[in-house]
N, C-alpha and C positions, 0 to 999 in steps of 0.2 A: 445438647448441654444447656442447663437452666441460665438465666440470667445472673444469679446469686452465685453459681458454681464459677462461671467467667470472672465475675467481679473479685471472687476471693482468690482465683489463680492469678489475676492481675495484679493485685495487693500484694500477694507473695513474692511475684516475680519483682516487684518495686522493691520490696525490703531488701532484696538481694543487694550486697555491696558491689560496686563496680570494680573491675580490675584497674590498679593504680596504671595510669597512663604511662609515666615515666619510671626511672629506677628511684628508689627510695634512699640509696646509697649517698647521694650527693646533698640531700635534705638534710640528714639527721644532725643534731646538735650534739657533739660529744663534749661540750662544755656547759655546767650550769649557769643561767645568768649572772648569779654571784660571782662566780669563779671567773666569768669573762670580764665583769667589772673590776675585781682585783688585778687581774693581769694587764687590763688597759690603763689603770691609774699607777699602780707600783712600778711597771716600766715606762709607761709615756711621760710621768710626771718629772722626772729627773731628767731623761733625755729633752723634754722640753725646756726645761729651766737652765740645762747646761748648754743648749743651743743659744738662747738668749744672752748668757753669760760670755760665751765665744764672740757672739756677734757684736757686743759692746767692746770686747778686748780688740777686737779687728778694727772696729770703727774709732774707739777713744785714743788708741795707740798705748802709749805707756802706762802699766797699771800702778807705778809708784812715782811721787815726786819727793825729791830731797832738798834741803835748803843748804845750797852749797856756797861756800864761803863767796864774797863780792868780788875777789881777785880772781877767781876761776873763770876761764873763758868758755864759750859755748859747749866747744868739745870735751873740755873737762867736766864741766856739769852733766853732760851726757854720759861721760864715764862713769860719773858717782853714781847716777841712777841705775847704769846697768850693772855695776859692781854691788850695788845693795839689793839690787833685785836677785842677783844670782846666790848671794850669799844668804840671805833674810835671816840675818841673826842679829836679835836685839842685845846691846852691850848696857848694862846697868850696874846697880850697886844694891847690896842688902841693907838690912838696919844696920848692921856693924860698919859699914862702909867698905866691904870687900867687893871687888869686881866679880859679876855673875853674867852669865850669857844664856840666853833663851832663844832656841830656834824657832822660829815661825814657818818653816819651809813646808807645814801642814797646809797652808794658805795657796801656795803655789800649786799643788796637787789637788786641791779640793775639787775643781770641775771634773778632772780625770777619776776621781774616787766615787763621783756620782755617776760616771759612767759605768764602774765597776759595780755598784749597787743596782743599775738597771740591769745588767747582764745577771747577777746573782737572782734577782726577782723573776728573771726570764726562766731560770733553770727550773723551778717547780712544774711550770707549764711543758718545758721538752721532756721531763720526766715522765708526765702524765702522756703527753702526747705519743711517745714511742716505746713507753713499758705498757700503757693500759688501755689506751684509744683503740687500737687494733682489735683487740679480742672483745671489747665493750661495743664497737662497731659491729661485730659478728652478731653477738648476743642480741643487740636491738633490733637488726633486720630480721633474726628468725623468729624472736617473740613477737614483734608487730605484724608479722605476716602470719603467724600462728594464731594470733589473737583475731585477726580479721577472717581469717579461714574458719575458725571455730564457730564465729558467728554466721556465716554463709552455711557451715556445716547444718546448723540449727535450723536454718529459714529451709534448707532442701530437704531437711528430715520431715518438716510440717507438709513440704509439698507431696513427698511420697506419701505421708500419711492419709493426706486428703484421697489421692487415687486409690489407696488400699481399702478405706473407708467406703468410697463410691462403689468400689467393685464387691465389697463384701456383702453377702445375704445375710450375714447376722451380726447385726453392728454391736450387740452385746460381748460376742465372743471377741470380736476385734478391739473393744477397750479392756477385756480381760488381758487379752495380749500386752496391750498397751501397758496395763499396770504393772504386769510381770516383767517387762522389760525395762520399766523404771525400777523395780526393787533389784533386779540383777544387774543393774548398771549398763545395760547394752546400749544405751546412749553416751557411754563416757568416751572422751577422746582424750587418752592418758599420756599423750607425747607430750605437750606444752605443761601439764601440771608436774609430771615427773620432771621435765627440764627445770622448771622453777624450784622445785623442791631440790634437786640436786645442786642449785646453785647457793641453796642454804648453807649447804657444807662446803662451799668454796670460799675463799678468804683472800685471792691475789688482788681481785678491783679493789676490795677496802682496804687492804694493807697499804697498796699504792696511793688511794685517795686520802688517807690518814697522813703518810707520809709526806705527800705533797703539801698539805696544810701545816704539817710540824715543820717543814722547811721554810715554808712562808713565814709563819710565825717567828722562826730564830733569825731568817734575815731582817725581819721589820724590827723586832727586837734589837738586832745588832747595830742596824742603821740608826735607830732612834739613841743608842748609846753613845754610839760614835759622834753624833750631832751634839749630844749633850756634853760630851769630853771636849768638843770643839768651843762650845760658848763656855766653858768654865775655865777654859785654858789658854785660847787663843783668841776668841771672837769678842775680847773686850779691851783689845789692844791693836786701834789702827794706828798708832804713831809709835816709833822705835827709834832707838838710835846705832846708826850704822858705823863700823869701822872699816875704813880702807886702808889702813897703814899695814900692809901686808906686802910680802916681797919686794920688788924694788920701790915702793912707796914707803918703805917702813923707816926708812934714814931721811926722808924729805921733811924737813923742817917747818915748812910753810902750810903742810897739811894738817888740819885739826886732827885730836884723837878721835872724835866721834862728831857723827852728822846727822841732825835730825831729818827723819825721813815720814812720810804720811802714805798709807795706802789708799789710792783713789777708789779701787773697787772693794773696799771693806763692807761698806753698807749693802750694797748688791749681795754678797756672799751672805751677810747677815740675814737678809731676805729671803735668800733662796733656802737656805737651812731652815729658818723657822717654816717655810711653806712646806718642804719636804717632811719635816718632823711631824708637824701638826696633822699632816693629811695621814701619814703613817700611823700615827697614834689612834686615829680615827677607824683605820682599816683594821686594826688590830681585833676588835670585837667581831667584825665581819668574818674574817678567817676562823675565830673562834666558833661563831655560828656555823658555818660550813662544816667543821669538823663534829659539831654536837648534833647535826641532822642525823647522823647516823645512829642516835642512840634512841629513836623511835620510829615505829614502822608508820608508811604512808599507806594506811589502809583503805583509803578514799578509792584509789584506784581498783585494787583487788576486789573490793565489795561489791562495785558495779559489776565485774565480770564474773561474779557468783551467779550471774542470771545464767551463764553457760551451763549446758548439763554437766552435773559431776564435777564441777570446776570449785572447790570448796576448800580452799588451802586456809580461810580464816576459821569458818565453821568447825573444821576439825582441828582447829589450834594447831595448826602446822606452823606458824610463825612463831619461832622462840626467840632466842638472842637477836637483835637485830643488826649486830656488828657483823655482817657477812656480805656476800657479792650481791645477793637477791636484792637486799635494801639499798644498794648502789644502783643497780638496774630499774628499781622502781622510781627512784630520784629522776635518772634520764629518762625514763617513759612518761613522767610527768612532764619534764622540759621537752619532749618530742610529742605531745598530745596531739600538734596537728596533722602529726603523721599516723595517727591510729584513727582511722575511720569510723570503725565499730565503737569507739568509746559514746561517741554523741547519740548513736542509736540506743546502745544499752543504757545510757545514762537516763534518756527519756523514758525508756521501759521501766526502768527502777521507779521513777518518779511517778509514773501511772499506777505502779502496783501498790506505793503507798498512798495512791488516792483512791484505790480500788476498796467497795465495800467488802467483797469476800477475797480477803488476800491469800486465803489458802488456796484459792483456784490458780494462782499465779506463783509458781515456785521457780520456773525457768523461762527462758525466751521462746522455749518450744510450747510451753502452756500459753504464754501470751500471744503467740501467732496461732494456736487453734481456736483460742477463743475469737481473734479478729477473722480467722477464717471461716468461723460459724460452726465450728465442730463442738461448741458448748451445749447444742440442744441434746446431743445424746452422751455426752461424756458425763459419766459419773463423778460423783462428788468425792472428794478425799475425805 
């Protein structure tokens, strides 16, 4: 065997992708980076701020300070603080002098309402994890494996062509058979392309993904409206008048009708609500962007894989309306590009094809490998 044939054989052997050392199942990302960011911030921020509020409550003690009469003992003053904190009702008068009451009970449950917000923000993630992630995981494993196998099949095809061409007594007849095989699509590997085409007509993944983002938008908007309601109605009143003349104390003459009180934690709750509200308002465009990603195709990935024989989803204009499961799978393939070993090889081949003078000589990776293997000497021009 000549030195050139040996070098070409080694070159084709090196072009084959190695078998993956471990299972790809553990390394697949089933969340987009933007979705992971949204989950981390929307769930983590209220939990973090609530933990700070509870830590301050445990360390500072009472959350209310009432101005009891001077003739009250220490136990009586403590009773006033406890009673006013339990009732948390402001007694005042309107413009006409009529007595009115206003409940400030929302301030007491504000930290717990943020816990509810964190749970609500986690629900879209749970929906995606249990309703869509298992099917998406199976699709990604199959498609990534088939894309890498399709690349290896192309290289092995060129290896076989070299052996047949070397053993052929009539090189011209060999190239006629090669051209006929191209015309009759004998090099086609239809399983993957037909599987992706089938995914164009499925809408389960895209429905769950859109529902996830809509739920997230709904919860973000509801939380922002809730915080706006608190600021307009409650969070401008850190002082209130409390009445303890109830029950057995109602007939006591030395107890004043109203006792002024001040909420010690008021500024902390204001800061927490402003922080959560401002961050959630900034996250609304991110959630909208995630949903709008499905309005256009990510054609960069498929255009690279058109170097595979008869893989022509784009050229045959099979990509119609982008709102389907195939577009969702393409987004997650882009997020798992590190698991797609053949992408880097084919991307380099595509770049070399663009830089080649005679682009008509390179249609697929098979043509590129035949040129590298030295078969272009006898190969007829298209």
